[in-house]
N, C-alpha and C positions, 0 to 999 in steps of 0.2 A: 889628118887623113878626110877627105869626105865620105858620106854613106853613100850608098847606092839608090836612084831615086827611080820608081818608077810611074808611069802615066799610065792608068788603067779608065776602061770604058763597065762599068758596072749594069748589065743589066736586069733589072727588076719586073714581077709578076706586075701586070698593071694594078694601080689603088696599093702596091706598098715603098712609092721613092720615096716620101717623106720619113716614113719610120727603119727606111734601109740607111738614108743619111745619118739619120740621127746614131742606127746604130755601128756605121762606120767611122763615122767623129769620133765616138763609143771607143773603137779600138786603135786611135791614131793616124787612122786615112783620113787623110785631109779631103772630104768630097766639095768638088769646087763648084755644080751644079747639072741640074736635071733638064736634059734636053733629051730631041725627039729620040735619036737613040741609046740613052741612058745615062747614068752619072757619070761627069766626068769624074777622077779623081787623081792627086799626087799620093804615092806609097814610098814612104823612105822607111830605112832600116840599116842595121850594121855591116850586113852582107847580104849578097844575090839570094841566098839560100830562107836569110829570113823573110826578103821578100817573098820570097815563094811559099812557102809557110802561110804567110796574111793571105797572100793569095787561090791558094787551093782551101784555105780556112774558107775564106769568103762565098768562094764556090760552092760549097759543098751546104753553105744553108736555104734554106726553104722558101725565102722568099727571093731567091735570085736564081736567073733564065741561065746566064753568061755572064761570063768578064773577059772581055780582050785586053790582051796587053798592047799600046800605043809607043811608047818611048820605053825605054832601059837606060840610060847613063851608068856606067859600071868603069868609065878610061882611071879613074883613081886607084878600084881594087884589081886594075889588070896591072897596072905599074907595080903594085904590091906585089901579088903574086910573082910576076917575070922577073924579080928584085932577088926572089925567093929560091927563084930558080938559078941565078947568075954565080 
């Protein structure tokens, strides 16, 4: 079973970008780069619930203005759930 994957953009307060990239990488979030609209990241976890927990944690950080979900792949998770209900 593949893990769910989400693409997010983390918007930091000005001047906090590099420190935030380090912090994201330390928690297992793949920070891909800093752009004009924020930090592009990929979040993987064992379930969508775990991704939600990670995003909520990031949103709570003092150096974060906003987190936007750009993409979420949960096909394999959906297939697993549908098998459980058959």
